[in-house]
N, C-alpha and C positions, 0 to 999 in steps of 0.2 A: 737399313740392311741388318738382318739378324745374324748373330754369331752363334756358332756351335763348336764345342770342343769335346772331342772324344778323349777318354782316359789315356794318358801317355802320349798324346799326339798334339800337334800344334793346332792353333785356333783356325777354324774354317768359317769364312763369312758367306752366308747364303743370301742372295739378293731377293727382296720382296717383289712380287708381281706389280706392274704399273696399274694405277687406278683410273687413268684417263679413259680406257675403253668402257668401263662401267658408267662413267659420267656421260660419254657419248650415247650409250644405249639408253640411259635414263632420259636424256634430252630428246632422243628420237621418239621414245614412247610418249613423252609429253606433247611433242609436236603432232604426232598422229592423232592423239586424243583431242587436242585443240582443233585440228582440222575437221575431225568427224563431228565435233559439237557445233562448229561453225556451219557446216553443210546441213546438219539436222535443223539448226535454228533458222537458216535461210529458207528451207523447204516448208517449215511450219509457219513462217511469217506470211501473212496474206500478201499476194502479189498485186501490185497496181497494174491496171490495164495499160498496155503500151499506148503512147500518145501519137505515134507515127503510123497509125493504121487507118484505112478507109472506114467510114461509118455509113450505115444505111439511114437515109432520111426520107421523109414523105411516104412512109409505109401506109398503104391503104388496102382494104379488102372489099371485093365485090362478090356477093353471094348469089348463085343461081341454082335452082333445084334441078336435080337429075334423078328422076324416079324417087326412091326412098333415101337418096343421098343428097349431099350438098357439094357443089363445086365452088371452092373458095379461090378466087382469082386474086393473088397478092401482087401488088405493084410497089416499086421502090426506085430509088436512085442512090448511087454511091458518091460520097464525097471523095475528093482527091487528097491523099495524105500530104502533109506539109513536107515531109522528107521520106525518102524511100520509094520503092516500086508500088504500083497499084495492087489491089487485091487479086489473088489467084482465082477465087471462086466465091460463091455466095451460098450461105446456109439459110434455108427457109423452113420454118416450123409453124404448123397450124394445129391447134388443139382446142378441146372443149373443157369446160369447167367441171368435169366429172372424171371418173376413173378410166375413160377411154384413152388409150395410148395416143400421143400426138403423132401427126404425120410430119416427116422430115424429108427434105429433098436438098440436093446440092446442084447448083447451076453455075455455068461459066460467068465470069465477071462482066461479060458483054450483055447478059440478059438483064432485063428490068421488070420482068413479070413471070409468074409461074402459077399453075393451077394444081391444087391438091384436093382430093376428094375425101370427105368424112361422112359418117352417118348423119342423116337428117333427123329432125325431131318428129315425134308422132303428132297427130292432129290434136290441137288444144295445148301444145307445149311450145316452149321457146328454147332454142339452142343458143347458149351464150358461150362465145369462144374468143380466141385471140390469134393474131398472126404476128410472128417475130421474124426479123431478118438481121443477119450479121455477116460481116465480111471475113473471109479466111485468107490469111497471109501465111502460106505454108502450114504449120501446125498451130499458129496463133489465131485466136478468134477474137474479133473486135467486140465492143459492147453491143448487145442486142438492142434493136429498136422494135417495140411492140405496139400494136393497136388492137383494142377490143372491138367486138362486133356482136350483133344479135340477129337471129332469124326467127320470125314468129309464124306459126301455123295455127290459125284460129279454127274453132269448131263450133257447131251449133246443132242442137237437137230440135226436132219438130215438136212444137207444143201440142197439147191435147186439143185445144181450140184455137188454131192460129188465126191471126188477123192479117189478111193479105189484101193487096190492092191489085185488081186485075187491070192490066193496061190494054186489053182488047176493046174495040169499039163497043159502046153501050147498046144493048138491044132496046127495042121499043118497050114502053112501060108495061103493056099488056103481056108481052112474052117474058119480060124480066120478072114479073110477079110469079110465073110458074117455074122459074129457074132457082135452084138451091142457092142459098146465100154464099156458100163457099164449099168447094170440094175438099175432100180430105187431103192433107199434105203427105206426099210420099217421101220427100227429101228436102232438107234445107241446104242450100248451096251458098258458100261464102266465096266472094270474089274480092280481091285476088286470093288464090289458094294459100299463098304465103308471101311474106314481105320482109325484106331486110330493114332493120332499124338499128340506129346507133344507140349505145348506152347514154343515158342522160347524166353525164359526168357533173358532179357537184349539184345536181338538181336544178340546173339553170332553166330548163324548159318548164318544169313544174312551178318554179317561182314566177316565171313570166306569165303563165296561165292564171296563177292566183292574182297577179297584179292587173291582168287584163281579161276579166271573165267574159266580156262581151265582144272581144276582138277575135278575128279568125287567125288561127295559127299558120294556115297554109298560104304560101305564095303560088305553088303548083302542087296539087295534092299528091302525096307519096313521092314527090320528087324534090321539092324545096319548101322549106318553112322559114319562119323568122329566124334571124341569126342565133337567138338564144336556144332554138330547138334544132340546130344542126350539129351533128356529132363529128368525131375525128375522121370518119371515112367519107365525109361529105354527104351523109345520109340524114334524113330527119330522125329525130328521137321518138317520134310518134308515128302512128300508121292509121290509115282509114280503110275500113273493110265494109263491104256491102252484102246484105243478106237477101237472097232470093229464094223462091219456093217452087218446087215441081209438084203439081197437083195430080191426083189420081186420074183425072180425065185428060191428062197430057198437057194441060196449060202450064206455061211458065209465067210466074207473076213476081212482082216485087213485094217485099214486106213493107210494113208501114215505116220502119226505120230507114229504108232505102229510098223513100219518095222525096220529092222536092230537093234532090241533090244532083246537080249536073254531072258530077263524077260517077255516081251510081247509075245515072241514066245512060251514060256512055258504056259502062261495063255491062249493063243489062242488055243493051242492043247487041253487043258482041256475044253475050251468052245465049240469047234466043236464036242467034244464027248458027250456033254450034249444034251438032247432032246429039240428040238425047241418048244418054247411055243407061 
């Protein structure tokens, strides 16, 4: 307590203001700063995905052409969370390995398949893409499960002097001698026009073919191959295509590479029954 004495008067004691409000204010400021730093640190720290969420498993893609586009049919199933309610909905994403924006869709948790349309590849190109599925629990997204896929569209140009095999009955030798050896080729046709193949992850199929140069990779052509040549979508990692030719005189013939092949013979019979375009 301070003392003050005026001239000719008695001593007056002036009390000092208490210091505890200043200490309380300082403690409050320190507490607010500490809380702000803790919140900022918790937000900057990478969050671990919750363990009590459903997860998509068995994600597969089936590709079908639709004009110049591809319909990607994505299928999956959801696991049941160990604790907590099931997922509210499912997020599906299909994209290509280039600058095209991915297609994203949301479906109820009761759905196990969805179809998304994306641009298809041009002739002679391969579309390499992926399909991802994740479960949504309110605003929380579970870990995505993704599967790669590919779709091949082959092409072929008519050579200057094509070598073709005409499957029509042979004419007598005298008449055959007056027939030209081969008419000019108007168009080369590849069958099938496109084919879904799986990526050869780890080069397993290529290694198998190197170890077995004389063995046939196919169990059922374009449907099932040896286990080393089957991919994550249950599709072969290789594809078989057959080349046919449309001649100027209207005949439809097989090229040499498509002969003596039962698979190409079946596609050829289907092709010659189609109307010429």
